[in-house]
N, CA and C atoms as a LAMMPS dump frame, in Angstrom:
ITEM: TIMESTEP
0
ITEM: NUMBER OF ATOMS
507
ITEM: BOX BOUNDS ff ff ff
-5.0000000000000000e+02 5.0000000000000000e+02
-5.0000000000000000e+02 5.0000000000000000e+02
-5.0000000000000000e+02 5.0000000000000000e+02
ITEM: ATOMS id mol type element x y z
1 1 1 N 237.357 -166.304 -57.909
2 1 2 C 236.679 -166.559 -59.171
3 1 3 C 237.218 -167.818 -59.832
4 2 1 N 238.546 -167.973 -59.888
5 2 2 C 239.15 -169.143 -60.513
6 2 3 C 239.656 -170.053 -59.41
7 3 1 N 239.003 -171.184 -59.223
8 3 2 C 239.416 -172.092 -58.159
9 3 3 C 240.065 -173.322 -58.753
10 4 1 N 240.824 -174.004 -57.946
11 4 2 C 241.437 -175.241 -58.43
12 4 3 C 240.459 -176.388 -58.237
13 5 1 N 240.664 -177.452 -58.979
14 5 2 C 239.779 -178.609 -58.89
15 5 3 C 239.863 -179.204 -57.497
16 6 1 N 238.729 -179.553 -56.943
17 6 2 C 238.701 -180.136 -55.604
18 6 3 C 238.682 -181.647 -55.686
19 7 1 N 238.896 -182.273 -54.537
20 7 2 C 238.845 -183.734 -54.516
21 7 3 C 237.429 -184.222 -54.81
22 8 1 N 236.413 -183.41 -54.472
23 8 2 C 235.037 -183.786 -54.804
24 8 3 C 234.845 -183.843 -56.313
25 9 1 N 235.446 -182.886 -57.02
26 9 2 C 235.336 -182.891 -58.482
27 9 3 C 235.998 -184.135 -59.056
28 10 1 N 237.133 -184.544 -58.48
29 10 2 C 237.813 -185.742 -58.953
30 10 3 C 236.963 -186.975 -58.685
31 11 1 N 236.328 -187.024 -57.512
32 11 2 C 235.465 -188.161 -57.186
33 11 3 C 234.267 -188.192 -58.124
34 12 1 N 233.68 -187.012 -58.385
35 12 2 C 232.548 -186.944 -59.308
36 12 3 C 232.968 -187.398 -60.694
37 13 1 N 234.166 -186.986 -61.13
38 13 2 C 234.673 -187.384 -62.434
39 13 3 C 234.858 -188.894 -62.504
40 14 1 N 235.388 -189.492 -61.424
41 14 2 C 235.592 -190.942 -61.393
42 14 3 C 234.249 -191.669 -61.488
43 15 1 N 233.241 -191.165 -60.769
44 15 2 C 231.905 -191.78 -60.857
45 15 3 C 231.339 -191.634 -62.267
46 16 1 N 231.588 -190.485 -62.889
47 16 2 C 231.12 -190.254 -64.242
48 16 3 C 231.77 -191.244 -65.2
49 17 1 N 233.081 -191.457 -65.049
50 17 2 C 233.792 -192.417 -65.893
51 17 3 C 233.232 -193.825 -65.662
52 18 1 N 232.986 -194.176 -64.392
53 18 2 C 232.376 -195.479 -64.083
54 18 3 C 231.034 -195.632 -64.797
55 19 1 N 230.241 -194.559 -64.797
56 19 2 C 228.945 -194.604 -65.482
57 19 3 C 229.132 -194.817 -66.987
58 20 1 N 230.139 -194.141 -67.563
59 20 2 C 230.409 -194.317 -68.994
60 20 3 C 230.85 -195.749 -69.292
61 21 1 N 231.698 -196.316 -68.424
62 21 2 C 232.151 -197.703 -68.6
63 21 3 C 230.955 -198.64 -68.549
64 22 1 N 230.083 -198.438 -67.574
65 22 2 C 228.907 -199.303 -67.421
66 22 3 C 227.934 -199.177 -68.588
67 23 1 N 228 -198.06 -69.31
68 23 2 C 227.094 -197.843 -70.442
69 23 3 C 227.645 -198.386 -71.757
70 24 1 N 228.863 -198.928 -71.727
71 24 2 C 229.426 -199.479 -72.964
72 24 3 C 228.577 -200.644 -73.475
73 25 1 N 228.439 -200.682 -74.787
74 25 2 C 227.701 -201.785 -75.405
75 25 3 C 228.619 -203.002 -75.505
76 26 1 N 228.052 -204.199 -75.689
77 26 2 C 228.902 -205.38 -75.892
78 26 3 C 229.86 -205.216 -77.075
79 27 1 N 229.412 -204.518 -78.124
80 27 2 C 230.273 -204.292 -79.28
81 27 3 C 231.459 -203.399 -78.917
82 28 1 N 231.214 -202.36 -78.13
83 28 2 C 232.295 -201.471 -77.714
84 28 3 C 233.296 -202.213 -76.821
85 29 1 N 232.782 -203.055 -75.937
86 29 2 C 233.66 -203.843 -75.067
87 29 3 C 234.505 -204.793 -75.907
88 30 1 N 233.88 -205.396 -76.926
89 30 2 C 234.624 -206.298 -77.814
90 30 3 C 235.721 -205.543 -78.558
91 31 1 N 235.423 -204.311 -79.011
92 31 2 C 236.441 -203.497 -79.688
93 31 3 C 237.592 -203.172 -78.754
94 32 1 N 237.268 -202.838 -77.506
95 32 2 C 238.312 -202.541 -76.527
96 32 3 C 239.136 -203.788 -76.213
97 33 1 N 238.483 -204.942 -76.156
98 33 2 C 239.193 -206.198 -75.894
99 33 3 C 240.154 -206.505 -77.04
100 34 1 N 239.699 -206.267 -78.261
101 34 2 C 240.558 -206.476 -79.427
102 34 3 C 241.77 -205.545 -79.357
103 35 1 N 241.53 -204.264 -79.014
104 35 2 C 242.637 -203.31 -78.875
105 35 3 C 243.579 -203.749 -77.762
106 36 1 N 243.007 -204.151 -76.626
107 36 2 C 243.826 -204.604 -75.496
108 36 3 C 244.692 -205.788 -75.913
109 37 1 N 244.088 -206.766 -76.552
110 37 2 C 244.831 -207.954 -76.986
111 37 3 C 245.924 -207.59 -77.996
112 38 1 N 245.656 -206.593 -78.827
113 38 2 C 246.654 -206.133 -79.797
114 38 3 C 247.841 -205.492 -79.083
115 39 1 N 247.558 -204.686 -78.062
116 39 2 C 248.615 -203.976 -77.34
117 39 3 C 249.342 -204.871 -76.342
118 40 1 N 248.708 -205.949 -75.91
119 40 2 C 249.33 -206.904 -74.983
120 40 3 C 250.205 -207.847 -75.809
121 41 1 N 251.324 -207.33 -76.256
122 41 2 C 252.193 -208.021 -77.208
123 41 3 C 252.657 -209.374 -76.677
124 42 1 N 253.021 -209.439 -75.399
125 42 2 C 253.532 -210.708 -74.857
126 42 3 C 252.409 -211.64 -74.381
127 43 1 N 251.15 -211.211 -74.562
128 43 2 C 249.957 -212.033 -74.274
129 43 3 C 249.928 -212.57 -72.832
130 44 1 N 250.372 -211.725 -71.878
131 44 2 C 250.35 -212.149 -70.477
132 44 3 C 249.123 -211.632 -69.727
133 45 1 N 248.191 -210.988 -70.434
134 45 2 C 246.961 -210.508 -69.81
135 45 3 C 247.067 -209.128 -69.195
136 46 1 N 248.2 -208.458 -69.448
137 46 2 C 248.352 -207.095 -68.949
138 46 3 C 249.265 -206.318 -69.897
139 47 1 N 249.185 -204.999 -69.788
140 47 2 C 249.985 -204.113 -70.632
141 47 3 C 250.987 -203.394 -69.746
142 48 1 N 252.275 -203.54 -70.076
143 48 2 C 253.307 -202.845 -69.307
144 48 3 C 253.584 -201.485 -69.952
145 49 1 N 254.53 -200.732 -69.397
146 49 2 C 254.814 -199.374 -69.869
147 49 3 C 255.233 -199.347 -71.341
148 50 1 N 256.071 -200.298 -71.763
149 50 2 C 256.5 -200.328 -73.163
150 50 3 C 255.315 -200.569 -74.093
151 51 1 N 254.492 -201.533 -73.736
152 51 2 C 253.322 -201.846 -74.562
153 51 3 C 252.35 -200.668 -74.568
154 52 1 N 252.197 -200.012 -73.418
155 52 2 C 251.309 -198.851 -73.339
156 52 3 C 251.826 -197.717 -74.215
157 53 1 N 253.145 -197.511 -74.215
158 53 2 C 253.727 -196.475 -75.064
159 53 3 C 253.425 -196.702 -76.532
160 54 1 N 253.547 -197.949 -76.981
161 54 2 C 253.215 -198.271 -78.377
162 54 3 C 251.721 -198.069 -78.634
163 55 1 N 250.888 -198.442 -77.659
164 55 2 C 249.44 -198.282 -77.808
165 55 3 C 249.069 -196.808 -77.943
166 56 1 N 249.606 -195.971 -77.063
167 56 2 C 249.268 -194.553 -77.094
168 56 3 C 249.791 -193.903 -78.369
169 57 1 N 250.972 -194.319 -78.811
170 57 2 C 251.535 -193.772 -80.046
171 57 3 C 250.642 -194.114 -81.233
172 58 1 N 250.116 -195.342 -81.257
173 58 2 C 249.233 -195.736 -82.36
174 58 3 C 247.921 -194.96 -82.334
175 59 1 N 247.574 -194.402 -81.16
176 59 2 C 246.368 -193.586 -81.024
177 59 3 C 246.668 -192.1 -81.225
178 60 1 N 247.908 -191.798 -81.624
179 60 2 C 248.28 -190.418 -81.902
180 60 3 C 248.718 -189.623 -80.689
181 61 1 N 248.997 -190.289 -79.582
182 61 2 C 249.425 -189.6 -78.362
183 61 3 C 250.843 -190.017 -78.026
184 62 1 N 251.778 -189.12 -78.27
185 62 2 C 253.187 -189.358 -77.949
186 62 3 C 253.378 -189.048 -76.468
187 63 1 N 253.898 -190.008 -75.707
188 63 2 C 254.048 -189.818 -74.263
189 63 3 C 255.459 -190.18 -73.816
190 64 1 N 255.985 -189.394 -72.873
191 64 2 C 257.309 -189.675 -72.311
192 64 3 C 257.196 -190.856 -71.347
193 65 1 N 258.353 -191.406 -70.951
194 65 2 C 258.364 -192.507 -69.978
195 65 3 C 257.73 -192.07 -68.67
196 66 1 N 257.996 -190.825 -68.259
197 66 2 C 257.415 -190.305 -67.015
198 66 3 C 255.894 -190.21 -67.126
199 67 1 N 255.403 -189.756 -68.288
200 67 2 C 253.955 -189.667 -68.502
201 67 3 C 253.317 -191.05 -68.485
202 68 1 N 253.985 -192.018 -69.092
203 68 2 C 253.47 -193.389 -69.112
204 68 3 C 253.422 -193.964 -67.698
205 69 1 N 254.493 -193.732 -66.922
206 69 2 C 254.519 -194.224 -65.542
207 69 3 C 253.399 -193.588 -64.728
208 70 1 N 253.163 -192.3 -64.937
209 70 2 C 252.09 -191.595 -64.224
210 70 3 C 250.728 -192.135 -64.642
211 71 1 N 250.552 -192.383 -65.926
212 71 2 C 249.289 -192.93 -66.423
213 71 3 C 249.021 -194.306 -65.82
214 72 1 N 250.034 -195.133 -65.804
215 72 2 C 249.868 -196.465 -65.204
216 72 3 C 249.528 -196.327 -63.733
217 73 1 N 250.251 -195.476 -63.033
218 73 2 C 250.001 -195.268 -61.598
219 73 3 C 248.55 -194.825 -61.351
220 74 1 N 248.037 -193.966 -62.234
221 74 2 C 246.679 -193.435 -62.064
222 74 3 C 245.586 -194.468 -62.309
223 75 1 N 245.858 -195.478 -63.135
224 75 2 C 244.814 -196.454 -63.456
225 75 3 C 245.054 -197.83 -62.851
226 76 1 N 246.239 -198.05 -62.314
227 76 2 C 246.623 -199.363 -61.787
228 76 3 C 246.019 -199.571 -60.396
229 77 1 N 244.765 -200.019 -60.375
230 77 2 C 244.041 -200.157 -59.112
231 77 3 C 244.58 -201.279 -58.229
232 78 1 N 245.172 -202.303 -58.826
233 78 2 C 245.651 -203.432 -58.016
234 78 3 C 247.129 -203.317 -57.656
235 79 1 N 247.792 -202.253 -58.119
236 79 2 C 249.181 -202.016 -57.756
237 79 3 C 250.185 -202.949 -58.408
238 80 1 N 249.815 -203.572 -59.519
239 80 2 C 250.699 -204.535 -60.184
240 80 3 C 251.791 -203.868 -61.022
241 81 1 N 251.623 -202.574 -61.311
242 81 2 C 252.575 -201.89 -62.18
243 81 3 C 252.262 -202.087 -63.647
244 82 1 N 251.211 -202.803 -63.933
245 82 2 C 250.762 -203.038 -65.307
246 82 3 C 249.256 -202.798 -65.366
247 83 1 N 248.735 -202.734 -66.572
248 83 2 C 247.311 -202.458 -66.766
249 83 3 C 246.607 -203.709 -67.244
250 84 1 N 245.649 -204.168 -66.441
251 84 2 C 244.815 -205.3 -66.839
252 84 3 C 243.631 -204.767 -67.646
253 85 1 N 242.843 -205.68 -68.215
254 85 2 C 241.777 -205.276 -69.134
255 85 3 C 240.789 -204.3 -68.512
256 86 1 N 240.308 -204.556 -67.299
257 86 2 C 239.32 -203.648 -66.7
258 86 3 C 239.911 -202.252 -66.49
259 87 1 N 241.184 -202.192 -66.131
260 87 2 C 241.854 -200.908 -65.965
261 87 3 C 242.035 -200.223 -67.322
262 88 1 N 242.319 -201.013 -68.356
263 88 2 C 242.472 -200.5 -69.72
264 88 3 C 241.163 -199.871 -70.195
265 89 1 N 240.051 -200.545 -69.936
266 89 2 C 238.742 -200.025 -70.356
267 89 3 C 238.492 -198.675 -69.697
268 90 1 N 238.723 -198.585 -68.403
269 90 2 C 238.514 -197.334 -67.684
270 90 3 C 239.416 -196.226 -68.235
271 91 1 N 240.673 -196.566 -68.489
272 91 2 C 241.622 -195.597 -69.015
273 91 3 C 241.175 -195.085 -70.38
274 92 1 N 240.769 -195.981 -71.265
275 92 2 C 240.382 -195.582 -72.615
276 92 3 C 239.107 -194.731 -72.601
277 93 1 N 238.15 -195.092 -71.757
278 93 2 C 236.927 -194.29 -71.653
279 93 3 C 237.285 -192.896 -71.132
280 94 1 N 238.173 -192.811 -70.14
281 94 2 C 238.595 -191.512 -69.607
282 94 3 C 239.309 -190.698 -70.681
283 95 1 N 240.179 -191.346 -71.474
284 95 2 C 240.893 -190.655 -72.553
285 95 3 C 239.904 -190.107 -73.586
286 96 1 N 238.901 -190.904 -73.938
287 96 2 C 237.896 -190.455 -74.91
288 96 3 C 237.114 -189.283 -74.328
289 97 1 N 236.77 -189.374 -73.039
290 97 2 C 236.042 -188.29 -72.375
291 97 3 C 236.876 -187.01 -72.381
292 98 1 N 238.169 -187.118 -72.045
293 98 2 C 239.05 -185.953 -72.02
294 98 3 C 239.162 -185.321 -73.399
295 99 1 N 239.236 -186.143 -74.446
296 99 2 C 239.32 -185.623 -75.813
297 99 3 C 238.054 -184.874 -76.185
298 100 1 N 236.887 -185.411 -75.803
299 100 2 C 235.615 -184.744 -76.06
300 100 3 C 235.555 -183.415 -75.326
301 101 1 N 236.01 -183.406 -74.078
302 101 2 C 235.999 -182.199 -73.252
303 101 3 C 236.909 -181.128 -73.863
304 102 1 N 238.099 -181.531 -74.307
305 102 2 C 239.022 -180.575 -74.912
306 102 3 C 238.431 -179.998 -76.192
307 103 1 N 237.781 -180.822 -76.995
308 103 2 C 237.168 -180.338 -78.235
309 103 3 C 236.061 -179.326 -77.927
310 104 1 N 235.296 -179.571 -76.872
311 104 2 C 234.229 -178.638 -76.477
312 104 3 C 234.835 -177.304 -76.03
313 105 1 N 235.901 -177.355 -75.248
314 105 2 C 236.567 -176.131 -74.796
315 105 3 C 237.164 -175.394 -75.99
316 106 1 N 237.71 -176.137 -76.945
317 106 2 C 238.272 -175.51 -78.14
318 106 3 C 237.194 -174.787 -78.943
319 107 1 N 236.019 -175.39 -79.063
320 107 2 C 234.912 -174.727 -79.773
321 107 3 C 234.519 -173.432 -79.054
322 108 1 N 234.486 -173.466 -77.717
323 108 2 C 234.166 -172.264 -76.952
324 108 3 C 235.214 -171.175 -77.205
325 109 1 N 236.48 -171.568 -77.194
326 109 2 C 237.561 -170.612 -77.435
327 109 3 C 237.384 -169.948 -78.798
328 110 1 N 237.055 -170.73 -79.809
329 110 2 C 236.884 -170.194 -81.16
330 110 3 C 235.736 -169.19 -81.223
331 111 1 N 234.671 -169.436 -80.456
332 111 2 C 233.552 -168.494 -80.411
333 111 3 C 233.991 -167.188 -79.756
334 112 1 N 234.742 -167.287 -78.657
335 112 2 C 235.17 -166.098 -77.93
336 112 3 C 236.259 -165.329 -78.664
337 113 1 N 237.087 -166.018 -79.421
338 113 2 C 238.165 -165.402 -80.191
339 113 3 C 237.564 -164.89 -81.505
340 114 1 N 236.849 -163.783 -81.417
341 114 2 C 236.037 -163.29 -82.529
342 114 3 C 236.848 -162.949 -83.77
343 115 1 N 238.089 -162.478 -83.595
344 115 2 C 238.889 -162.129 -84.768
345 115 3 C 239.797 -163.273 -85.218
346 116 1 N 239.658 -164.431 -84.577
347 116 2 C 240.368 -165.666 -84.948
348 116 3 C 241.885 -165.497 -85.014
349 117 1 N 242.44 -164.702 -84.073
350 117 2 C 243.887 -164.519 -84.056
351 117 3 C 244.588 -165.41 -83.034
352 118 1 N 243.812 -166.286 -82.382
353 118 2 C 244.401 -167.202 -81.412
354 118 3 C 244.465 -166.668 -80.001
355 119 1 N 243.854 -165.497 -79.771
356 119 2 C 243.854 -164.891 -78.447
357 119 3 C 242.497 -164.262 -78.156
358 120 1 N 242.161 -164.203 -76.879
359 120 2 C 240.975 -163.474 -76.454
360 120 3 C 241.491 -162.189 -75.808
361 121 1 N 241.3 -161.064 -76.511
362 121 2 C 241.776 -159.768 -76.037
363 121 3 C 240.739 -159.159 -75.09
364 122 1 N 241.109 -158.07 -74.446
365 122 2 C 240.217 -157.398 -73.487
366 122 3 C 238.871 -157.046 -74.133
367 123 1 N 238.911 -156.524 -75.354
368 123 2 C 237.669 -156.143 -76.028
369 123 3 C 236.754 -157.336 -76.259
370 124 1 N 237.347 -158.467 -76.629
371 124 2 C 236.551 -159.682 -76.837
372 124 3 C 235.984 -160.191 -75.519
373 125 1 N 236.773 -160.086 -74.466
374 125 2 C 236.306 -160.5 -73.146
375 125 3 C 235.159 -159.606 -72.678
376 126 1 N 235.294 -158.296 -72.916
377 126 2 C 234.224 -157.349 -72.567
378 126 3 C 232.943 -157.712 -73.324
379 127 1 N 233.091 -158.037 -74.61
380 127 2 C 231.942 -158.406 -75.443
381 127 3 C 231.248 -159.656 -74.89
382 128 1 N 232.036 -160.639 -74.454
383 128 2 C 231.477 -161.872 -73.891
384 128 3 C 230.619 -161.549 -72.679
385 129 1 N 231.171 -160.778 -71.76
386 129 2 C 230.424 -160.429 -70.548
387 129 3 C 229.181 -159.611 -70.887
388 130 1 N 229.297 -158.702 -71.856
389 130 2 C 228.161 -157.895 -72.271
390 130 3 C 227.043 -158.791 -72.81
391 131 1 N 227.414 -159.771 -73.644
392 131 2 C 226.432 -160.696 -74.212
393 131 3 C 225.78 -161.549 -73.117
394 132 1 N 226.522 -161.799 -72.047
395 132 2 C 225.976 -162.568 -70.92
396 132 3 C 225.15 -161.692 -69.982
397 133 1 N 225.052 -160.378 -70.314
398 133 2 C 224.277 -159.467 -69.49
399 133 3 C 224.998 -159.012 -68.237
400 134 1 N 226.301 -159.156 -68.226
401 134 2 C 227.104 -158.775 -67.063
402 134 3 C 227.85 -157.477 -67.362
403 135 1 N 227.73 -156.526 -66.454
404 135 2 C 228.535 -155.314 -66.585
405 135 3 C 229.798 -155.518 -65.765
406 136 1 N 230.931 -155.465 -66.449
407 136 2 C 232.215 -155.684 -65.801
408 136 3 C 233.087 -154.462 -66.096
409 137 1 N 233.652 -153.889 -65.043
410 137 2 C 234.504 -152.71 -65.217
411 137 3 C 235.829 -153.095 -65.86
412 138 1 N 236.525 -152.09 -66.372
413 138 2 C 237.843 -152.33 -66.959
414 138 3 C 238.781 -152.938 -65.918
415 139 1 N 238.704 -152.464 -64.682
416 139 2 C 239.566 -152.989 -63.62
417 139 3 C 239.272 -154.473 -63.37
418 140 1 N 237.994 -154.844 -63.402
419 140 2 C 237.635 -156.257 -63.216
420 140 3 C 238.131 -157.109 -64.386
421 141 1 N 237.994 -156.588 -65.601
422 141 2 C 238.492 -157.31 -66.776
423 141 3 C 240.008 -157.496 -66.691
424 142 1 N 240.697 -156.435 -66.297
425 142 2 C 242.154 -156.529 -66.151
426 142 3 C 242.535 -157.558 -65.099
427 143 1 N 241.759 -157.616 -64.016
428 143 2 C 242.036 -158.592 -62.958
429 143 3 C 241.808 -160.012 -63.472
430 144 1 N 240.757 -160.22 -64.23
431 144 2 C 240.469 -161.544 -64.804
432 144 3 C 241.612 -161.964 -65.715
433 145 1 N 242.021 -161.071 -66.598
434 145 2 C 243.107 -161.389 -67.53
435 145 3 C 244.392 -161.658 -66.749
436 146 1 N 244.679 -160.824 -65.754
437 146 2 C 245.904 -161.002 -64.973
438 146 3 C 245.924 -162.36 -64.269
439 147 1 N 244.785 -162.791 -63.728
440 147 2 C 244.714 -164.083 -63.052
441 147 3 C 244.892 -165.256 -64.011
442 148 1 N 244.359 -165.101 -65.21
443 148 2 C 244.36 -166.22 -66.158
444 148 3 C 245.56 -166.223 -67.101
445 149 1 N 246.189 -165.074 -67.28
446 149 2 C 247.261 -164.908 -68.258
447 149 3 C 248.583 -165.427 -67.712
448 150 1 N 248.88 -166.685 -67.996
449 150 2 C 250.082 -167.339 -67.451
450 150 3 C 251.382 -166.786 -68.038
451 151 1 N 251.357 -166.347 -69.313
452 151 2 C 252.598 -165.882 -69.93
453 151 3 C 252.769 -164.364 -69.862
454 152 1 N 251.787 -163.674 -69.281
455 152 2 C 251.92 -162.242 -69.034
456 152 3 C 251.865 -161.353 -70.257
457 153 1 N 251.255 -161.821 -71.349
458 153 2 C 251.212 -160.994 -72.557
459 153 3 C 249.963 -160.106 -72.634
460 154 1 N 249.128 -160.138 -71.595
461 154 2 C 247.973 -159.247 -71.542
462 154 3 C 246.749 -159.727 -72.283
463 155 1 N 246.782 -160.952 -72.745
464 155 2 C 245.619 -161.519 -73.435
465 155 3 C 245.564 -163.01 -73.132
466 156 1 N 244.426 -163.584 -73.388
467 156 2 C 244.235 -164.996 -73.077
468 156 3 C 244.434 -165.842 -74.326
469 157 1 N 245.493 -166.631 -74.329
470 157 2 C 245.741 -167.576 -75.416
471 157 3 C 245.017 -168.881 -75.122
472 158 1 N 245.156 -169.829 -76.025
473 158 2 C 244.491 -171.12 -75.889
474 158 3 C 244.848 -171.801 -74.567
475 159 1 N 246.131 -171.864 -74.238
476 159 2 C 246.549 -172.545 -73.01
477 159 3 C 245.986 -171.867 -71.768
478 160 1 N 245.98 -170.528 -71.762
479 160 2 C 245.403 -169.792 -70.637
480 160 3 C 243.92 -170.135 -70.486
481 161 1 N 243.198 -170.072 -71.6
482 161 2 C 241.756 -170.329 -71.596
483 161 3 C 241.462 -171.766 -71.163
484 162 1 N 242.218 -172.707 -71.701
485 162 2 C 242.017 -174.121 -71.369
486 162 3 C 242.231 -174.348 -69.868
487 163 1 N 243.309 -173.791 -69.322
488 163 2 C 243.586 -173.959 -67.894
489 163 3 C 242.459 -173.389 -67.037
490 164 1 N 241.956 -172.213 -67.423
491 164 2 C 240.852 -171.604 -66.679
492 164 3 C 239.624 -172.505 -66.724
493 165 1 N 239.292 -173.01 -67.899
494 165 2 C 238.085 -173.825 -68.046
495 165 3 C 238.207 -175.155 -67.278
496 166 1 N 239.359 -175.773 -67.305
497 166 2 C 239.556 -177.035 -66.592
498 166 3 C 239.527 -176.807 -65.088
499 167 1 N 240.173 -175.751 -64.621
500 167 2 C 240.242 -175.496 -63.185
501 167 3 C 238.966 -174.897 -62.625
502 168 1 N 238.082 -174.416 -63.481
503 168 2 C 236.831 -173.813 -63.023
504 168 3 C 235.782 -174.857 -62.666
505 169 1 N 236.046 -176.116 -62.956
506 169 2 C 235.08 -177.176 -62.69
507 169 3 C 234.86 -177.361 -61.209
């Protein structure tokens, strides 16, 4: 029922990001260029890890050195160890897409968390399946919760739900 993301999903996601990049308006590209030029403190045409850290912090994302190195590795198509403008555009579009996706998952969680206590309990999960027209036995519900419940507290918290939704793609 809960599968991990496949390489096909990653390829599809990359194509989707490419489509989003290609759909940028000239004004959006100009805004990204302005941001890139602002973050390229030494004006060498690329952003290194230190500059990227300051850029992400200004966008409200605190990242460790390891996270920054991983981010650079993931977007550094030419292997330079730094991010050039085209790589920056792709990275920023992907970041915006991820933020939109997380907000959508959060809205879903809030709908399912009917009593707004920050967890989806067995009764709420049963209600969801009932509303979807699915009859699910208690044993099946327990199995679903057991598979998704990473901290073992018997209910689905935000992190559990988010992981399930991301990995279900």
